[in-house]
N, CA, C and O atoms as CSV, one atom per row, in Angstrom:
chain,resi,resn,atom,element,x,y,z
A,1,UNK,N,N,78.178,134.913,119.905
A,1,UNK,CA,C,78.750,134.753,118.622
A,1,UNK,C,C,80.255,135.396,118.294
A,1,UNK,O,O,80.404,136.597,118.519
A,2,UNK,N,N,81.141,134.781,117.876
A,2,UNK,CA,C,82.413,135.549,117.800
A,2,UNK,C,C,82.583,136.146,116.490
A,2,UNK,O,O,82.209,135.715,115.399
A,3,UNK,N,N,83.406,137.542,116.868
A,3,UNK,CA,C,83.087,138.214,115.734
A,3,UNK,C,C,84.307,137.937,114.701
A,3,UNK,O,O,85.192,137.086,114.792
A,4,UNK,N,N,84.092,138.904,113.697
A,4,UNK,CA,C,84.934,138.038,112.466
A,4,UNK,C,C,86.566,138.575,112.780
A,4,UNK,O,O,87.433,137.745,112.506
A,5,UNK,N,N,86.932,139.624,113.216
A,5,UNK,CA,C,88.248,139.860,113.487
A,5,UNK,C,C,88.856,138.865,114.624
A,5,UNK,O,O,90.050,138.591,114.754
A,6,UNK,N,N,87.836,138.408,115.375
A,6,UNK,CA,C,88.757,137.551,116.788
A,6,UNK,C,C,88.590,136.390,116.164
A,6,UNK,O,O,89.440,135.612,116.597
A,7,UNK,N,N,87.665,135.693,115.059
A,7,UNK,CA,C,87.939,134.572,114.219
A,7,UNK,C,C,89.088,134.455,113.286
A,7,UNK,O,O,89.569,133.328,113.169
A,8,UNK,N,N,89.620,135.445,112.590
A,8,UNK,CA,C,90.723,135.684,112.126
A,8,UNK,C,C,91.622,135.684,112.536
A,8,UNK,O,O,92.652,135.386,111.931
A,9,UNK,N,N,91.512,136.174,114.259
A,9,UNK,CA,C,92.905,136.186,114.862
A,9,UNK,C,C,93.121,134.613,115.126
A,9,UNK,O,O,94.172,134.096,114.745
A,10,UNK,N,N,92.194,133.895,115.734
A,10,UNK,CA,C,92.014,132.751,116.023
A,10,UNK,C,C,92.938,131.751,115.108
A,10,UNK,O,O,93.958,131.102,115.340
A,11,UNK,N,N,92.102,131.934,113.957
A,11,UNK,CA,C,92.752,130.996,112.635
A,11,UNK,C,C,93.976,131.330,112.153
A,11,UNK,O,O,94.438,130.553,111.317
A,12,UNK,N,N,94.687,132.367,112.482
A,12,UNK,CA,C,96.301,132.718,112.389
A,12,UNK,C,C,97.063,132.374,113.250
A,12,UNK,O,O,98.256,132.075,113.188
A,13,UNK,N,N,95.941,132.435,114.582
A,13,UNK,CA,C,97.360,132.016,115.945
A,13,UNK,C,C,97.357,130.191,115.605
A,13,UNK,O,O,98.367,129.543,115.881
A,14,UNK,N,N,96.377,129.650,115.120
A,14,UNK,CA,C,96.314,128.182,114.797
A,14,UNK,C,C,97.192,127.794,113.744
A,14,UNK,O,O,97.892,126.786,113.843
A,15,UNK,N,N,97.199,128.685,112.535
A,15,UNK,CA,C,97.951,128.281,111.498
A,15,UNK,C,C,99.466,128.499,111.874
A,15,UNK,O,O,100.384,127.858,111.363
A,16,UNK,N,N,99.605,129.383,112.735
A,16,UNK,CA,C,101.010,129.997,113.082
A,16,UNK,C,C,101.938,128.979,113.674
A,16,UNK,O,O,103.155,128.825,113.571
A,17,UNK,N,N,100.698,128.118,114.535
A,17,UNK,CA,C,101.206,127.331,115.781
A,17,UNK,C,C,101.278,125.942,114.614
A,17,UNK,O,O,102.230,125.282,115.032
A,18,UNK,N,N,100.856,125.413,113.695
A,18,UNK,CA,C,100.634,124.682,112.843
A,18,UNK,C,C,102.044,124.357,112.082
A,18,UNK,O,O,102.705,123.323,112.169
A,19,UNK,N,N,102.385,125.803,111.129
A,19,UNK,CA,C,103.668,125.576,110.925
A,19,UNK,C,C,104.891,125.418,111.521
A,19,UNK,O,O,105.822,124.711,111.135
A,20,UNK,N,N,104.797,126.474,112.967
A,20,UNK,CA,C,106.127,125.913,113.799
A,20,UNK,C,C,106.118,124.459,114.117
A,20,UNK,O,O,107.204,123.926,113.888
A,21,UNK,N,N,104.982,123.488,114.689
A,21,UNK,CA,C,105.055,122.414,114.722
A,21,UNK,C,C,105.557,121.811,113.235
A,21,UNK,O,O,106.442,120.966,113.370
A,22,UNK,N,N,105.206,122.050,111.979
A,22,UNK,CA,C,105.840,121.241,110.849
A,22,UNK,C,C,107.568,121.511,110.473
A,22,UNK,O,O,108.316,120.879,109.728
A,23,UNK,N,N,107.759,122.454,111.141
A,23,UNK,CA,C,109.095,123.035,111.099
A,23,UNK,C,C,110.075,122.328,112.032
A,23,UNK,O,O,111.270,122.369,111.739
A,24,UNK,N,N,109.690,121.710,113.087
A,24,UNK,CA,C,110.522,121.403,114.275
A,24,UNK,C,C,110.374,120.175,113.859
A,24,UNK,O,O,111.452,119.579,113.873
A,25,UNK,N,N,109.185,119.321,113.366
A,25,UNK,CA,C,109.339,118.106,112.595
A,25,UNK,C,C,110.228,117.864,111.690
A,25,UNK,O,O,111.097,117.004,111.839
A,26,UNK,N,N,110.110,118.590,110.661
A,26,UNK,CA,C,110.996,118.231,109.633
A,26,UNK,C,C,112.311,118.731,109.460
A,26,UNK,O,O,112.829,118.675,108.345
A,27,UNK,N,N,113.083,119.349,110.703
A,27,UNK,CA,C,114.085,119.388,110.645
A,27,UNK,C,C,114.964,118.119,111.751
A,27,UNK,O,O,116.152,117.902,111.989
A,28,UNK,N,N,113.563,117.446,112.252
A,28,UNK,CA,C,114.245,116.273,113.027
A,28,UNK,C,C,114.214,114.975,111.940
A,28,UNK,O,O,114.680,113.927,112.387
A,29,UNK,N,N,113.731,114.956,110.621
A,29,UNK,CA,C,113.795,114.334,109.793
A,29,UNK,C,C,115.105,114.389,108.741
A,29,UNK,O,O,115.697,115.406,108.379
A,30,UNK,N,N,115.414,112.859,108.318
A,30,UNK,CA,C,116.582,112.544,107.788
A,30,UNK,C,C,116.913,113.295,106.768
A,30,UNK,O,O,116.288,112.878,105.794
A,31,UNK,N,N,117.906,114.638,106.345
A,31,UNK,CA,C,118.229,114.812,105.566
A,31,UNK,C,C,118.438,114.661,104.100
A,31,UNK,O,O,118.230,115.444,103.173
A,32,UNK,N,N,119.130,112.858,104.156
A,32,UNK,CA,C,119.496,112.350,103.345
A,32,UNK,C,C,118.798,111.477,102.780
A,32,UNK,O,O,119.022,110.791,101.783
A,33,UNK,N,N,117.689,111.548,103.659
A,33,UNK,CA,C,116.654,110.076,103.028
A,33,UNK,C,C,116.340,110.403,101.758
A,33,UNK,O,O,116.535,109.338,101.173
A,34,UNK,N,N,115.843,111.487,100.638
A,34,UNK,CA,C,115.675,111.476,100.046
A,34,UNK,C,C,116.776,110.926,98.686
A,34,UNK,O,O,116.428,110.328,97.668
A,35,UNK,N,N,118.111,111.340,99.064
A,35,UNK,CA,C,119.058,111.172,98.366
A,35,UNK,C,C,119.317,109.909,98.127
A,35,UNK,O,O,119.344,109.473,96.976
A,36,UNK,N,N,119.532,109.189,99.153
A,36,UNK,CA,C,119.586,107.963,99.251
A,36,UNK,C,C,118.418,106.911,98.290
A,36,UNK,O,O,118.670,105.911,97.618
A,37,UNK,N,N,117.069,107.617,98.556
A,37,UNK,CA,C,116.050,106.917,97.353
A,37,UNK,C,C,116.440,107.194,96.310
A,37,UNK,O,O,116.575,106.260,95.520
A,38,UNK,N,N,116.757,108.449,95.898
A,38,UNK,CA,C,117.033,108.993,94.329
A,38,UNK,C,C,118.478,107.772,93.972
A,38,UNK,O,O,118.669,107.338,92.836
A,39,UNK,N,N,119.211,107.450,94.982
A,39,UNK,CA,C,120.764,106.978,94.248
A,39,UNK,C,C,120.114,105.397,94.063
A,39,UNK,O,O,120.216,104.839,92.971
A,40,UNK,N,N,119.404,104.691,95.277
A,40,UNK,CA,C,118.953,103.565,94.898
A,40,UNK,C,C,118.048,103.375,93.810
A,40,UNK,O,O,118.192,102.416,93.052
A,41,UNK,N,N,117.107,104.226,93.664
A,41,UNK,CA,C,116.206,104.155,92.378
A,41,UNK,C,C,117.527,104.247,91.300
A,41,UNK,O,O,117.724,103.042,91.137
A,42,UNK,N,N,118.182,104.689,90.765
A,42,UNK,CA,C,119.269,105.261,89.745
A,42,UNK,C,C,119.681,103.662,89.761
A,42,UNK,O,O,119.243,102.859,88.938
A,43,UNK,N,N,120.355,103.415,90.548
A,43,UNK,CA,C,121.432,102.262,90.489
A,43,UNK,C,C,120.672,100.868,90.075
A,43,UNK,O,O,121.077,100.074,89.227
A,44,UNK,N,N,119.423,100.743,90.901
A,44,UNK,CA,C,118.607,99.769,90.732
A,44,UNK,C,C,117.814,99.553,89.302
A,44,UNK,O,O,117.347,98.531,88.800
A,45,UNK,N,N,117.847,100.956,88.832
A,45,UNK,CA,C,117.145,100.868,87.141
A,45,UNK,C,C,118.348,100.946,86.367
A,45,UNK,O,O,118.072,101.821,85.546
A,46,UNK,N,N,119.447,100.582,86.146
A,46,UNK,CA,C,120.233,100.704,84.936
A,46,UNK,C,C,120.522,98.916,85.024
A,46,UNK,O,O,120.732,98.050,85.872
A,47,UNK,N,N,120.406,99.029,83.880
A,47,UNK,CA,C,120.683,97.502,83.266
A,47,UNK,C,C,121.854,96.578,83.752
A,47,UNK,O,O,122.783,97.339,84.022
A,48,UNK,N,N,122.203,95.373,83.969
A,48,UNK,CA,C,123.490,94.794,84.420
A,48,UNK,C,C,124.561,95.019,83.164
A,48,UNK,O,O,125.688,95.394,83.487
A,49,UNK,N,N,124.396,94.899,82.343
A,49,UNK,CA,C,125.368,95.529,81.371
A,49,UNK,C,C,125.681,96.840,81.496
A,49,UNK,O,O,126.838,96.941,81.089
A,50,UNK,N,N,125.286,97.879,81.833
A,50,UNK,CA,C,125.459,99.328,82.046
A,50,UNK,C,C,125.981,99.583,83.381
A,50,UNK,O,O,126.273,100.724,83.740
A,51,UNK,N,N,126.157,98.169,84.418
A,51,UNK,CA,C,126.551,99.141,85.165
A,51,UNK,C,C,128.393,98.470,85.594
A,51,UNK,O,O,129.004,97.411,85.449
A,52,UNK,N,N,128.699,100.003,86.230
A,52,UNK,CA,C,130.200,99.737,86.043
A,52,UNK,C,C,130.671,99.131,87.626
A,52,UNK,O,O,129.895,99.226,88.577
A,53,UNK,N,N,131.693,98.663,87.724
A,53,UNK,CA,C,132.528,98.183,88.767
A,53,UNK,C,C,133.017,99.459,89.900
A,53,UNK,O,O,133.395,99.349,91.066
A,54,UNK,N,N,132.843,100.645,89.070
A,54,UNK,CA,C,133.807,101.764,89.921
A,54,UNK,C,C,132.791,102.981,89.708
A,54,UNK,O,O,132.115,102.878,88.684
A,55,UNK,N,N,132.617,103.845,90.306
A,55,UNK,CA,C,132.220,105.310,89.945
A,55,UNK,C,C,133.235,106.183,90.627
A,55,UNK,O,O,133.776,106.083,91.729
A,56,UNK,N,N,133.318,106.883,89.863
A,56,UNK,CA,C,133.899,108.764,90.466
A,56,UNK,C,C,132.738,109.516,90.738
A,56,UNK,O,O,131.775,109.538,89.971
A,57,UNK,N,N,132.807,110.247,91.998
A,57,UNK,CA,C,131.955,111.208,92.802
A,57,UNK,C,C,131.528,112.275,91.305
A,57,UNK,O,O,130.415,112.717,91.021
A,58,UNK,N,N,132.597,112.427,90.685
A,58,UNK,CA,C,132.312,113.961,89.791
A,58,UNK,C,C,131.552,113.244,88.201
A,58,UNK,O,O,131.196,113.965,87.270
A,59,UNK,N,N,131.421,111.584,88.198
A,59,UNK,CA,C,130.614,111.057,87.465
A,59,UNK,C,C,129.219,111.029,87.557
A,59,UNK,O,O,128.514,110.925,86.554
A,60,UNK,N,N,128.634,111.141,89.039
A,60,UNK,CA,C,127.601,110.495,89.481
A,60,UNK,C,C,126.742,112.102,90.252
A,60,UNK,O,O,125.554,112.348,90.461
A,61,UNK,N,N,127.855,112.815,90.466
A,61,UNK,CA,C,126.966,113.695,91.376
A,61,UNK,C,C,126.312,114.858,90.493
A,61,UNK,O,O,125.344,115.386,91.039
A,62,UNK,N,N,126.679,115.393,89.148
A,62,UNK,CA,C,125.343,115.985,88.450
A,62,UNK,C,C,124.306,115.113,88.425
A,62,UNK,O,O,123.370,115.732,87.919
A,63,UNK,N,N,123.968,114.034,88.691
A,63,UNK,CA,C,122.714,113.273,88.171
A,63,UNK,C,C,121.774,113.441,89.436
A,63,UNK,O,O,120.566,113.205,89.387
A,64,UNK,N,N,122.522,113.925,90.718
A,64,UNK,CA,C,121.869,113.816,91.871
A,64,UNK,C,C,121.509,115.823,92.163
A,64,UNK,O,O,120.515,116.273,92.733
A,65,UNK,N,N,122.438,116.483,91.682
A,65,UNK,CA,C,122.474,117.848,92.195
A,65,UNK,C,C,122.493,118.047,93.524
A,65,UNK,O,O,121.715,118.651,94.262
A,66,UNK,N,N,123.597,117.392,93.751
A,66,UNK,CA,C,124.110,117.584,95.301
A,66,UNK,C,C,125.826,117.699,95.384
A,66,UNK,O,O,126.545,117.450,94.416
A,67,UNK,N,N,126.229,118.035,96.445
A,67,UNK,CA,C,127.517,118.626,96.779
A,67,UNK,C,C,128.553,117.052,96.472
A,67,UNK,O,O,127.953,115.987,96.325
A,68,UNK,N,N,129.609,117.083,96.428
A,68,UNK,CA,C,130.124,115.608,96.503
A,68,UNK,C,C,130.583,114.996,98.252
A,68,UNK,O,O,130.760,113.859,98.690
A,69,UNK,N,N,130.650,116.393,98.907
A,69,UNK,CA,C,130.449,115.983,100.308
A,69,UNK,C,C,129.095,114.900,100.842
A,69,UNK,O,O,129.075,113.754,101.291
A,70,UNK,N,N,128.088,115.870,100.545
A,70,UNK,CA,C,126.865,115.077,100.602
A,70,UNK,C,C,126.530,113.264,99.994
A,70,UNK,O,O,126.021,112.320,100.597
A,71,UNK,N,N,127.080,113.369,98.570
A,71,UNK,CA,C,126.829,112.335,97.865
A,71,UNK,C,C,127.923,111.457,98.426
A,71,UNK,O,O,127.547,110.292,98.557
A,72,UNK,N,N,129.160,111.684,98.793
A,72,UNK,CA,C,130.183,110.796,99.493
A,72,UNK,C,C,129.301,109.848,100.605
A,72,UNK,O,O,129.148,108.627,100.586
A,73,UNK,N,N,128.694,111.002,101.731
A,73,UNK,CA,C,128.370,110.577,102.908
A,73,UNK,C,C,127.189,109.502,102.422
A,73,UNK,O,O,127.214,108.500,103.136
A,74,UNK,N,N,126.407,109.466,101.635
A,74,UNK,CA,C,125.281,108.853,101.004
A,74,UNK,C,C,125.691,107.598,100.691
A,74,UNK,O,O,125.164,106.542,101.040
A,75,UNK,N,N,126.979,107.811,99.791
A,75,UNK,CA,C,126.817,106.414,99.507
A,75,UNK,C,C,127.648,105.284,100.225
A,75,UNK,O,O,127.716,104.081,99.975
A,76,UNK,N,N,128.216,105.992,101.124
A,76,UNK,CA,C,128.579,105.139,102.340
A,76,UNK,C,C,127.568,104.946,103.441
A,76,UNK,O,O,127.599,104.021,104.253
A,77,UNK,N,N,126.807,105.760,103.400
A,77,UNK,CA,C,125.396,104.981,104.503
A,77,UNK,C,C,124.728,103.581,103.572
A,77,UNK,O,O,124.269,102.488,103.902
A,78,UNK,N,N,124.916,104.150,102.509
A,78,UNK,CA,C,124.110,102.967,101.124
A,78,UNK,C,C,124.892,101.683,101.366
A,78,UNK,O,O,124.288,100.646,101.093
A,79,UNK,N,N,126.312,101.563,101.899
A,79,UNK,CA,C,126.963,100.494,101.331
A,79,UNK,C,C,128.009,100.669,100.534
A,79,UNK,O,O,128.614,99.695,100.084
A,80,UNK,N,N,128.407,102.085,100.217
A,80,UNK,CA,C,129.410,101.615,98.991
A,80,UNK,C,C,130.721,101.843,99.716
A,80,UNK,O,O,130.911,102.458,100.765
A,81,UNK,N,N,131.893,100.989,98.652
A,81,UNK,CA,C,133.256,101.393,99.563
A,81,UNK,C,C,133.736,102.057,98.781
A,81,UNK,O,O,133.697,101.916,97.559
A,82,UNK,N,N,134.505,103.269,99.701
A,82,UNK,CA,C,135.351,103.887,98.825
A,82,UNK,C,C,137.316,103.323,98.723
A,82,UNK,O,O,137.964,103.004,99.719
A,83,UNK,N,N,137.735,103.340,97.642
A,83,UNK,CA,C,138.804,102.885,97.085
A,83,UNK,C,C,139.918,104.014,96.476
A,83,UNK,O,O,139.711,105.147,96.042
A,84,UNK,N,N,141.187,103.248,96.618
A,84,UNK,CA,C,142.315,104.229,95.476
A,84,UNK,C,C,142.548,103.375,94.959
A,84,UNK,O,O,142.414,102.264,95.472
A,85,UNK,N,N,143.148,103.623,93.303
A,85,UNK,CA,C,143.912,102.986,92.532
A,85,UNK,C,C,144.996,103.652,92.453
A,85,UNK,O,O,144.721,104.824,92.195
A,86,UNK,N,N,146.367,103.439,92.573
A,86,UNK,CA,C,147.439,104.303,92.255
A,86,UNK,C,C,147.817,103.654,90.959
A,86,UNK,O,O,147.667,102.504,90.544
A,87,UNK,N,N,148.342,104.713,90.452
A,87,UNK,CA,C,149.126,104.157,89.196
A,87,UNK,C,C,150.577,105.006,88.836
A,87,UNK,O,O,150.881,106.112,89.284
A,88,UNK,N,N,151.240,104.305,88.057
A,88,UNK,CA,C,152.776,104.350,87.976
A,88,UNK,C,C,152.906,105.415,87.450
A,88,UNK,O,O,153.803,106.037,88.019
A,89,UNK,N,N,152.334,106.130,86.395
A,89,UNK,CA,C,152.704,107.103,85.371
A,89,UNK,C,C,151.793,108.503,86.020
A,89,UNK,O,O,151.763,109.528,85.339
A,90,UNK,N,N,151.199,108.462,87.126
A,90,UNK,CA,C,150.330,109.709,87.520
A,90,UNK,C,C,150.010,109.406,89.460
A,90,UNK,O,O,150.535,108.586,90.213
A,91,UNK,N,N,149.155,110.257,89.673
A,91,UNK,CA,C,148.618,110.349,90.980
A,91,UNK,C,C,147.578,109.394,90.991
A,91,UNK,O,O,147.325,108.817,89.934
A,92,UNK,N,N,146.772,109.067,92.269
A,92,UNK,CA,C,145.511,108.310,92.407
A,92,UNK,C,C,144.482,108.703,91.902
A,92,UNK,O,O,144.336,109.905,91.678
A,93,UNK,N,N,143.576,107.846,91.616
A,93,UNK,CA,C,142.233,107.915,91.389
A,93,UNK,C,C,141.286,107.293,92.595
A,93,UNK,O,O,141.426,106.103,92.878
A,94,UNK,N,N,140.472,107.977,93.193
A,94,UNK,CA,C,139.522,107.719,94.103
A,94,UNK,C,C,138.027,107.193,93.556
A,94,UNK,O,O,137.198,108.000,93.138
A,95,UNK,N,N,137.775,105.751,93.605
A,95,UNK,CA,C,136.416,105.757,93.260
A,95,UNK,C,C,135.632,104.921,93.943
A,95,UNK,O,O,136.200,104.103,94.668
A,96,UNK,N,N,134.305,104.923,93.883
A,96,UNK,CA,C,133.241,104.725,94.537
A,96,UNK,C,C,132.894,102.958,93.976
A,96,UNK,O,O,132.510,102.905,92.808
A,97,UNK,N,N,132.980,101.899,94.544
A,97,UNK,CA,C,132.440,100.708,94.428
A,97,UNK,C,C,130.575,100.343,94.968
A,97,UNK,O,O,130.009,100.557,96.040
A,98,UNK,N,N,130.240,99.930,94.098
A,98,UNK,CA,C,128.637,99.862,94.762
A,98,UNK,C,C,128.838,98.349,95.459
A,98,UNK,O,O,129.667,97.506,95.116
A,99,UNK,N,N,127.784,98.236,96.604
A,99,UNK,CA,C,128.002,96.954,97.211
A,99,UNK,C,C,127.933,95.652,96.150
A,99,UNK,O,O,127.193,95.556,95.172
A,100,UNK,N,N,128.868,94.733,96.605
A,100,UNK,CA,C,128.876,93.217,95.791
A,100,UNK,C,C,129.862,93.371,94.867
A,100,UNK,O,O,130.322,92.371,94.317
A,101,UNK,N,N,130.377,94.778,94.531
A,101,UNK,CA,C,131.320,94.832,93.629
A,101,UNK,C,C,132.363,94.123,93.989
A,101,UNK,O,O,132.550,93.915,95.187
A,102,UNK,N,N,133.385,93.534,92.857
A,102,UNK,CA,C,134.543,92.951,93.510
A,102,UNK,C,C,135.522,94.019,94.124
A,102,UNK,O,O,135.700,95.222,93.931
A,103,UNK,N,N,135.977,93.243,94.794
A,103,UNK,CA,C,137.526,93.704,95.918
A,103,UNK,C,C,138.499,94.453,94.636
A,103,UNK,O,O,138.710,95.628,94.334
A,104,UNK,N,N,138.748,93.731,94.329
A,104,UNK,CA,C,140.287,94.439,93.167
A,104,UNK,C,C,139.951,95.502,92.011
A,104,UNK,O,O,138.871,95.685,91.449
A,105,UNK,N,N,140.332,95.704,91.951
A,105,UNK,CA,C,140.365,96.851,91.022
A,105,UNK,C,C,142.269,97.053,90.422
A,105,UNK,O,O,143.318,96.779,91.006
A,106,UNK,N,N,141.930,97.790,88.690
A,106,UNK,CA,C,143.126,97.682,88.477
A,106,UNK,C,C,143.368,99.194,88.049
A,106,UNK,O,O,142.338,99.868,88.070
A,107,UNK,N,N,144.390,99.782,87.709
A,107,UNK,CA,C,144.704,101.246,87.150
A,107,UNK,C,C,144.277,101.522,85.973
A,107,UNK,O,O,145.177,101.112,85.240
A,108,UNK,N,N,143.469,101.961,85.332
A,108,UNK,CA,C,143.131,102.328,84.013
A,108,UNK,C,C,143.872,103.404,83.328
A,108,UNK,O,O,143.575,103.722,82.176
């Protein structure tokens, strides 16, 4: 019959091995999968009249609590297009257009 201490040591070793295996497999997962899902859910839940033809990263980053770099990379993976609108009276503005948005933009 296995002693109490030996059983605790065996169970602890099994749990440690399981945690290490879980950590290794979690690092292989796509880190932006959750962010992609949240962006799709957000945009698909917008009624057509509330969808804008373009968005600035600073407008939508607070919705997802991520960095602008993470958001930009994820939007590109989802097929959003980045474009710049040049103005005569000031600097350009960088916008992200969702898939299916018209290609032409005017300066505001």
